[in-house]
C-alpha positions as a LaTeX table, in Angstrom:
\begin{tabular}{lrrr}
\hline
Residue & $x$ (\AA) & $y$ (\AA) & $z$ (\AA) \\
\hline
Met1 & 6.17 & 0.96 & $-1.31$ \\
Leu2 & 6.10 & $-0.80$ & $-4.74$ \\
Gly3 & 3.37 & $-3.30$ & $-5.50$ \\
Val4 & 1.88 & $-4.74$ & $-8.68$ \\
Asn5 & $-1.50$ & $-4.69$ & $-10.39$ \\
Leu6 & $-2.52$ & $-8.21$ & $-11.48$ \\
Cys7 & $-3.61$ & $-7.13$ & $-14.88$ \\
Phe8 & $-0.62$ & $-9.02$ & $-16.35$ \\
Ala9 & $-2.19$ & $-12.27$ & $-15.18$ \\
Val10 & $-5.43$ & $-11.86$ & $-17.17$ \\
Lys11 & $-5.82$ & $-14.58$ & $-19.83$ \\
Arg12 & $-2.58$ & $-16.16$ & $-18.55$ \\
Trp13 & $-2.15$ & $-17.09$ & $-14.87$ \\
Leu14 & $-5.73$ & $-17.68$ & $-13.91$ \\
Glu15 & $-5.10$ & $-19.88$ & $-10.94$ \\
Pro16 & $-4.53$ & $-17.62$ & $-7.94$ \\
Glu17 & $-1.72$ & $-19.92$ & $-6.69$ \\
Ser18 & 0.22 & $-19.28$ & $-9.94$ \\
Trp19 & 0.13 & $-15.48$ & $-9.87$ \\
Ala20 & 0.68 & $-15.34$ & $-6.12$ \\
Ala21 & 3.79 & $-17.54$ & $-6.36$ \\
Phe22 & 5.22 & $-15.48$ & $-9.24$ \\
Val23 & 4.60 & $-12.15$ & $-7.50$ \\
Arg24 & 6.15 & $-13.27$ & $-4.21$ \\
Ser25 & 9.05 & $-15.38$ & $-5.37$ \\
Glu26 & 10.09 & $-13.80$ & $-8.68$ \\
Leu27 & 8.93 & $-10.15$ & $-8.39$ \\
Asp28 & 9.71 & $-10.05$ & $-4.62$ \\
Val29 & 6.90 & $-7.63$ & $-3.77$ \\
Thr30 & 4.30 & $-8.18$ & $-1.02$ \\
Ser31 & 1.46 & $-5.91$ & $-2.12$ \\
Val32 & $-0.91$ & $-6.45$ & $-5.04$ \\
Gln33 & $-3.84$ & $-4.75$ & $-6.63$ \\
Phe34 & $-6.49$ & $-7.27$ & $-7.57$ \\
Thr35 & $-8.24$ & $-6.77$ & $-10.87$ \\
Phe36 & $-11.92$ & $-7.53$ & $-11.48$ \\
Asp37 & $-10.88$ & $-8.95$ & $-14.79$ \\
Leu38 & $-9.88$ & $-12.04$ & $-12.78$ \\
Val39 & $-13.10$ & $-12.32$ & $-10.78$ \\
Asp40 & $-16.04$ & $-10.43$ & $-12.14$ \\
Pro41 & $-18.39$ & $-8.99$ & $-9.45$ \\
Trp42 & $-21.32$ & $-9.64$ & $-11.80$ \\
Trp43 & $-20.84$ & $-13.41$ & $-11.54$ \\
Pro44 & $-23.44$ & $-15.38$ & $-9.47$ \\
Glu45 & $-22.65$ & $-14.88$ & $-5.79$ \\
Pro46 & $-21.85$ & $-18.46$ & $-4.77$ \\
Glu47 & $-19.40$ & $-19.01$ & $-7.64$ \\
Arg48 & $-17.89$ & $-15.54$ & $-7.26$ \\
Ala49 & $-17.41$ & $-16.02$ & $-3.50$ \\
Ala50 & $-15.73$ & $-19.34$ & $-4.01$ \\
Met51 & $-13.24$ & $-17.90$ & $-6.46$ \\
Thr52 & $-12.62$ & $-14.92$ & $-4.23$ \\
Arg53 & $-12.01$ & $-17.17$ & $-1.21$ \\
Arg54 & $-9.43$ & $-19.11$ & $-3.31$ \\
Ala55 & $-7.71$ & $-15.80$ & $-4.26$ \\
Ala56 & $-7.69$ & $-14.68$ & $-0.62$ \\
Lys57 & $-6.14$ & $-17.95$ & 0.46 \\
Ala58 & $-3.44$ & $-17.71$ & $-2.17$ \\
Leu59 & $-2.64$ & $-14.20$ & $-1.00$ \\
Ala60 & $-2.39$ & $-15.35$ & 2.62 \\
Asp61 & $-0.36$ & $-18.53$ & 1.80 \\
His62 & 2.27 & $-16.45$ & $-0.07$ \\
Gly63 & 2.51 & $-13.59$ & 2.36 \\
Leu64 & 0.79 & $-11.05$ & 0.10 \\
Thr65 & $-1.58$ & $-8.26$ & 0.94 \\
Ala66 & $-4.42$ & $-7.06$ & $-1.29$ \\
His67 & $-4.02$ & $-3.33$ & $-1.12$ \\
Ser68 & $-7.10$ & $-2.82$ & $-3.25$ \\
Ala69 & $-9.50$ & $-4.40$ & $-5.77$ \\
Tyr70 & $-9.80$ & $-2.47$ & $-9.03$ \\
Val71 & $-11.76$ & $-1.92$ & $-12.22$ \\
Gly72 & $-10.06$ & $-3.79$ & $-15.03$ \\
Leu73 & $-10.33$ & $-3.56$ & $-18.80$ \\
Ala74 & $-13.79$ & $-5.20$ & $-19.00$ \\
His75 & $-15.70$ & $-2.75$ & $-16.79$ \\
Trp76 & $-13.79$ & 0.30 & $-18.03$ \\
Val77 & $-15.46$ & $-0.17$ & $-21.43$ \\
Pro78 & $-19.14$ & 0.55 & $-20.51$ \\
Ala79 & $-20.37$ & 4.13 & $-19.84$ \\
Gly80 & $-20.75$ & 3.21 & $-16.17$ \\
Leu81 & $-22.04$ & 5.82 & $-13.72$ \\
Leu82 & $-22.32$ & 8.42 & $-16.57$ \\
Asp83 & $-24.44$ & 6.31 & $-18.88$ \\
Pro84 & $-27.15$ & 8.40 & $-20.60$ \\
Ser85 & $-29.80$ & 5.85 & $-19.61$ \\
Pro86 & $-31.11$ & 5.78 & $-16.05$ \\
Ser87 & $-31.20$ & 1.97 & $-16.35$ \\
Gly88 & $-27.60$ & 1.93 & $-17.38$ \\
Arg89 & $-26.58$ & 4.13 & $-14.43$ \\
Arg90 & $-28.62$ & 1.94 & $-12.01$ \\
Ala91 & $-26.87$ & $-1.17$ & $-13.36$ \\
Ala92 & $-23.46$ & 0.46 & $-12.97$ \\
Ala93 & $-24.23$ & 1.43 & $-9.32$ \\
Leu94 & $-25.26$ & $-2.17$ & $-8.66$ \\
Trp95 & $-22.01$ & $-3.39$ & $-10.31$ \\
Trp96 & $-20.05$ & $-1.15$ & $-7.94$ \\
Arg97 & $-21.89$ & $-2.46$ & $-4.89$ \\
Arg98 & $-21.01$ & $-6.01$ & $-5.95$ \\
Ala99 & $-17.46$ & $-4.84$ & $-6.54$ \\
Ile100 & $-17.27$ & $-3.53$ & $-2.99$ \\
Asp101 & $-18.66$ & $-6.88$ & $-1.76$ \\
Thr102 & $-15.92$ & $-8.66$ & $-3.72$ \\
Ala103 & $-13.22$ & $-6.36$ & $-2.28$ \\
Ala104 & $-14.48$ & $-7.06$ & 1.17 \\
Glu105 & $-14.36$ & $-10.84$ & 0.52 \\
Leu106 & $-10.76$ & $-10.48$ & $-0.60$ \\
Gly107 & $-9.86$ & $-8.50$ & 2.47 \\
Ala108 & $-8.81$ & $-5.50$ & 0.34 \\
Ala109 & $-8.57$ & $-2.14$ & 2.13 \\
Ala110 & $-9.75$ & $-0.13$ & $-0.97$ \\
Val111 & $-11.78$ & $-0.40$ & $-4.09$ \\
Gly112 & $-11.73$ & 1.84 & $-7.12$ \\
Gly113 & $-11.30$ & 2.70 & $-10.76$ \\
Pro114 & $-12.56$ & 5.06 & $-13.46$ \\
Leu115 & $-16.16$ & 6.12 & $-13.02$ \\
Gly116 & $-17.69$ & 6.32 & $-16.43$ \\
Thr117 & $-18.08$ & 8.04 & $-19.79$ \\
Leu118 & $-20.45$ & 10.67 & $-21.09$ \\
Ser119 & $-22.07$ & 10.06 & $-24.39$ \\
Val120 & $-21.18$ & 12.36 & $-27.30$ \\
Ile121 & $-24.67$ & 13.92 & $-27.10$ \\
Asp122 & $-24.48$ & 14.53 & $-23.34$ \\
Ala123 & $-20.97$ & 15.91 & $-23.46$ \\
Ala124 & $-22.09$ & 18.47 & $-26.09$ \\
Asp125 & $-24.94$ & 19.72 & $-23.87$ \\
Pro126 & $-23.64$ & 21.62 & $-20.77$ \\
Ser127 & $-26.94$ & 21.20 & $-18.94$ \\
Ala128 & $-27.06$ & 17.42 & $-19.54$ \\
Ala129 & $-23.36$ & 17.08 & $-18.57$ \\
Glu130 & $-23.98$ & 18.93 & $-15.33$ \\
Thr131 & $-26.98$ & 16.79 & $-14.54$ \\
Arg132 & $-24.88$ & 13.70 & $-15.06$ \\
Tyr133 & $-22.16$ & 15.14 & $-12.84$ \\
Arg134 & $-24.61$ & 15.84 & $-10.00$ \\
Thr135 & $-25.99$ & 12.33 & $-10.19$ \\
Leu136 & $-22.43$ & 11.02 & $-10.20$ \\
Val137 & $-21.63$ & 12.86 & $-6.97$ \\
Asp138 & $-24.78$ & 11.48 & $-5.32$ \\
Thr139 & $-23.98$ & 7.90 & $-6.38$ \\
Val140 & $-20.31$ & 7.98 & $-5.40$ \\
Ala141 & $-21.20$ & 9.41 & $-2.00$ \\
Asp142 & $-23.64$ & 6.50 & $-1.48$ \\
Leu143 & $-21.08$ & 3.99 & $-2.70$ \\
Ser144 & $-18.34$ & 5.28 & $-0.46$ \\
Ala145 & $-20.67$ & 5.01 & 2.52 \\
Tyr146 & $-21.58$ & 1.43 & 1.48 \\
Ala147 & $-17.82$ & 0.63 & 1.24 \\
Arg148 & $-17.27$ & 1.89 & 4.72 \\
Arg149 & $-20.09$ & $-0.29$ & 6.07 \\
Cys150 & $-18.60$ & $-3.32$ & 4.33 \\
Gly151 & $-15.22$ & $-2.74$ & 5.91 \\
Val152 & $-13.56$ & $-1.43$ & 2.78 \\
Ala153 & $-11.78$ & 1.70 & 4.03 \\
Glu154 & $-11.24$ & 3.76 & 0.83 \\
Phe155 & $-12.99$ & 4.38 & $-2.43$ \\
Leu156 & $-10.52$ & 5.40 & $-5.10$ \\
Ile157 & $-11.34$ & 7.45 & $-8.23$ \\
Glu158 & $-8.97$ & 7.36 & $-11.20$ \\
Pro159 & $-8.89$ & 10.30 & $-13.62$ \\
Thr160 & $-8.43$ & 9.28 & $-17.25$ \\
Pro161 & $-7.15$ & 11.25 & $-20.25$ \\
Leu162 & $-10.48$ & 11.08 & $-22.11$ \\
Pro163 & $-12.39$ & 14.42 & $-22.18$ \\
Arg164 & $-15.79$ & 12.77 & $-21.96$ \\
Glu165 & $-14.79$ & 10.74 & $-18.88$ \\
Phe166 & $-14.99$ & 12.41 & $-15.47$ \\
Pro167 & $-12.69$ & 13.47 & $-14.03$ \\
Ser168 & $-10.20$ & 13.97 & $-16.87$ \\
Thr169 & $-8.34$ & 17.06 & $-15.64$ \\
Pro170 & $-6.86$ & 18.16 & $-12.30$ \\
Glu171 & $-9.55$ & 20.85 & $-11.98$ \\
Gln172 & $-12.39$ & 18.34 & $-12.44$ \\
Ala173 & $-10.73$ & 15.95 & $-9.93$ \\
Glu174 & $-10.41$ & 18.74 & $-7.39$ \\
Arg175 & $-14.01$ & 19.79 & $-7.88$ \\
Leu176 & $-15.26$ & 16.19 & $-7.47$ \\
Ile177 & $-13.34$ & 15.54 & $-4.32$ \\
Gly178 & $-14.52$ & 18.81 & $-2.86$ \\
Asp179 & $-18.15$ & 18.16 & $-3.67$ \\
Leu180 & $-17.89$ & 14.63 & $-2.22$ \\
Ala181 & $-16.36$ & 16.01 & 0.96 \\
Gln182 & $-19.31$ & 18.34 & 1.35 \\
Arg183 & $-21.48$ & 15.17 & 1.24 \\
Gly184 & $-19.43$ & 13.71 & 4.06 \\
Ala185 & $-17.59$ & 11.27 & 1.76 \\
Asp186 & $-14.20$ & 11.61 & 3.54 \\
Asn187 & $-13.06$ & 8.15 & 2.59 \\
Val188 & $-12.72$ & 8.97 & $-1.13$ \\
Gly189 & $-9.30$ & 9.55 & $-2.70$ \\
Leu190 & $-7.56$ & 9.59 & $-6.05$ \\
Thr191 & $-5.47$ & 7.12 & $-8.00$ \\
Leu192 & $-3.10$ & 9.02 & $-10.33$ \\
Asp193 & $-1.72$ & 7.13 & $-13.31$ \\
Thr194 & 1.64 & 8.16 & $-14.72$ \\
Gly195 & 0.68 & 7.49 & $-18.31$ \\
His196 & $-2.54$ & 9.42 & $-17.94$ \\
Met197 & $-0.88$ & 12.49 & $-16.32$ \\
Val198 & 1.60 & 12.99 & $-19.13$ \\
Phe199 & $-0.78$ & 12.40 & $-22.08$ \\
Gln200 & 0.31 & 15.12 & $-24.45$ \\
Pro201 & $-2.58$ & 15.08 & $-26.97$ \\
Leu202 & $-4.93$ & 16.28 & $-24.23$ \\
Tyr203 & $-2.60$ & 18.14 & $-21.73$ \\
Gly204 & $-0.03$ & 19.60 & $-24.18$ \\
Pro205 & 3.59 & 18.97 & $-24.96$ \\
Asp206 & 4.77 & 20.02 & $-21.54$ \\
Ala207 & 2.39 & 17.75 & $-19.62$ \\
Ser208 & 3.94 & 16.61 & $-16.31$ \\
Val209 & 3.07 & 14.77 & $-13.17$ \\
Glu210 & 3.65 & 17.99 & $-11.20$ \\
Asp211 & 0.61 & 19.52 & $-12.93$ \\
Trp212 & $-1.43$ & 16.97 & $-11.05$ \\
Phe213 & 0.52 & 16.80 & $-7.83$ \\
Arg214 & 0.33 & 20.50 & $-7.08$ \\
Pro215 & $-3.42$ & 20.70 & $-6.63$ \\
Leu216 & $-4.14$ & 17.04 & $-5.85$ \\
Ala217 & $-1.37$ & 15.74 & $-3.53$ \\
Pro218 & $-3.50$ & 16.01 & $-0.39$ \\
His219 & $-6.14$ & 13.75 & $-2.04$ \\
Thr220 & $-3.81$ & 11.24 & $-3.76$ \\
Arg221 & $-3.97$ & 7.81 & $-2.14$ \\
Leu222 & $-2.37$ & 5.60 & $-4.84$ \\
Ile223 & $-0.13$ & 5.81 & $-7.90$ \\
His224 & $-0.30$ & 3.60 & $-10.99$ \\
Leu225 & 3.19 & 3.42 & $-12.54$ \\
Asp226 & 3.66 & 2.44 & $-16.21$ \\
Asn227 & 5.88 & 3.37 & $-19.10$ \\
Thr228 & 4.70 & 5.58 & $-21.96$ \\
Asp229 & 5.85 & 7.85 & $-24.78$ \\
Gly230 & 3.37 & 10.54 & $-23.75$ \\
Leu231 & 1.34 & 10.02 & $-26.93$ \\
Gly232 & $-0.90$ & 7.15 & $-25.83$ \\
Asp233 & $-1.86$ & 5.12 & $-22.86$ \\
Pro234 & 0.01 & 1.90 & $-23.61$ \\
His235 & 0.90 & 0.71 & $-20.08$ \\
Trp236 & 4.34 & $-0.52$ & $-21.20$ \\
Gly237 & 6.99 & $-1.87$ & $-18.96$ \\
Trp238 & 10.73 & $-1.36$ & $-18.87$ \\
Pro239 & 12.63 & $-1.59$ & $-21.09$ \\
His240 & 10.61 & $-0.50$ & $-24.06$ \\
Pro241 & 12.13 & 1.00 & $-27.25$ \\
Gln242 & 9.55 & 3.85 & $-27.35$ \\
Gly243 & 9.10 & 4.38 & $-23.65$ \\
Thr244 & 10.42 & 7.64 & $-22.24$ \\
Phe245 & 9.01 & 7.73 & $-18.67$ \\
Asp246 & 11.80 & 8.50 & $-16.23$ \\
Val247 & 11.13 & 6.62 & $-12.97$ \\
Ala248 & 13.93 & 8.30 & $-10.97$ \\
Arg249 & 12.63 & 11.77 & $-11.90$ \\
Phe250 & 9.14 & 10.61 & $-10.94$ \\
Gly251 & 10.48 & 9.44 & $-7.60$ \\
Arg252 & 11.92 & 12.83 & $-6.96$ \\
Ala253 & 8.59 & 14.43 & $-7.87$ \\
Leu254 & 6.84 & 12.20 & $-5.36$ \\
Leu255 & 9.22 & 13.32 & $-2.66$ \\
Ala256 & 8.86 & 16.99 & $-3.53$ \\
Ala257 & 5.07 & 16.65 & $-3.33$ \\
Asp258 & 5.26 & 14.83 & 0.03 \\
Leu259 & 3.96 & 11.71 & $-1.57$ \\
Gly260 & 6.86 & 9.46 & $-0.75$ \\
Asn261 & 4.76 & 7.21 & 1.42 \\
Val262 & 1.85 & 6.76 & $-1.04$ \\
Pro263 & 1.61 & 3.19 & $-2.40$ \\
Val264 & 2.70 & 2.70 & $-5.99$ \\
Met265 & 1.31 & $-0.10$ & $-8.09$ \\
Leu266 & 3.15 & $-1.21$ & $-11.22$ \\
Glu267 & 0.41 & $-1.47$ & $-13.84$ \\
Val268 & 2.06 & $-3.10$ & $-16.84$ \\
Phe269 & $-0.59$ & $-4.45$ & $-19.20$ \\
Pro270 & 0.98 & $-6.61$ & $-21.91$ \\
Arg271 & $-0.80$ & $-7.41$ & $-25.12$ \\
Phe272 & $-2.81$ & $-10.61$ & $-24.97$ \\
Glu273 & $-0.82$ & $-11.84$ & $-27.92$ \\
Asp274 & 2.52 & $-11.52$ & $-26.15$ \\
Gly275 & 4.32 & $-14.74$ & $-25.25$ \\
Asp276 & 3.94 & $-15.92$ & $-21.68$ \\
Gln277 & 7.68 & $-16.09$ & $-21.02$ \\
Asn278 & 8.16 & $-12.64$ & $-22.54$ \\
Val279 & 5.52 & $-11.29$ & $-20.12$ \\
Arg280 & 7.25 & $-12.90$ & $-17.13$ \\
Asp281 & 10.60 & $-11.45$ & $-18.18$ \\
Leu282 & 9.02 & $-7.98$ & $-18.73$ \\
Leu283 & 7.42 & $-7.93$ & $-15.30$ \\
Ile284 & 10.72 & $-9.02$ & $-13.65$ \\
Ser285 & 12.72 & $-6.36$ & $-15.51$ \\
Ser286 & 10.14 & $-3.72$ & $-14.86$ \\
Val287 & 10.03 & $-4.30$ & $-11.14$ \\
Ala288 & 13.85 & $-4.38$ & $-10.93$ \\
His289 & 14.06 & $-1.12$ & $-12.99$ \\
Cys290 & 11.57 & 0.69 & $-10.85$ \\
Lys291 & 13.08 & $-0.48$ & $-7.52$ \\
Ala292 & 16.53 & 0.67 & $-8.69$ \\
Glu293 & 15.31 & 4.02 & $-9.96$ \\
Phe294 & 13.29 & 4.71 & $-6.81$ \\
Ala295 & 16.37 & 3.92 & $-4.71$ \\
Ala296 & 18.41 & 6.32 & $-6.84$ \\
Ala297 & 15.78 & 9.01 & $-6.16$ \\
Gly298 & 15.96 & 8.38 & $-2.38$ \\
Leu299 & 12.72 & 6.43 & $-2.06$ \\
Gly300 & 12.76 & 3.30 & 0.04 \\
\hline
\end{tabular}
């Protein structure tokens, strides 16, 4: 059930053999989520394909499976599919097609991430925001069909706790999935992130994962698990002196929502300045903590 996002390896373990050996032998998990911060889909195709093949071989050699290939920090920063410029939106759609190609080369069953950010001007204009949304639906429907043709089974959308990103609320996520279903995009699902769901500055002091599970459980295909204090999106691990996220309680919430079989990816993103050994120790302790807490909750 528990896998790990490879964001911890960025700027550290750049050779696929190194992160694969660490994940398999020291974390003792068999499923990973590849990050496009390690291989950028924009890179020239021959060089990108060579690096992707090396990553795929490292996965196979260490008995690992690439559950999905995912937007990392670098591509989350641009406005993406909600860019105010038609040229920007076309570039983002092309990036996604290349990301799907990269996922297929890896042998990943899914591709996904956040979709984009409205400009301040567009967000303040309901007509412009609705136009951007309609274009977004069209583009994601096209991309999900392209993913299917490439052998990538699922296109995953991650809500974020930024009001100008879409979706950023359970209601927006439900609307988007519904509109995509009407377009025949039945291979689109959601990735729900624990730190995003309980972000109190946007969702209030009582924000909970249940607020998202109640309407969205049927559409949830993946969970990102990380530690937080509810006041930011820090992607801490365990232990952390300010972290308050209760993994055992979360496990019980998964079971109550009939999400006990949904894959969970640990997404601990250390600071680039943190020491390498400290990062290794943090990942090891985080995986051990989450496994023990899930077992206590009755999750295998």
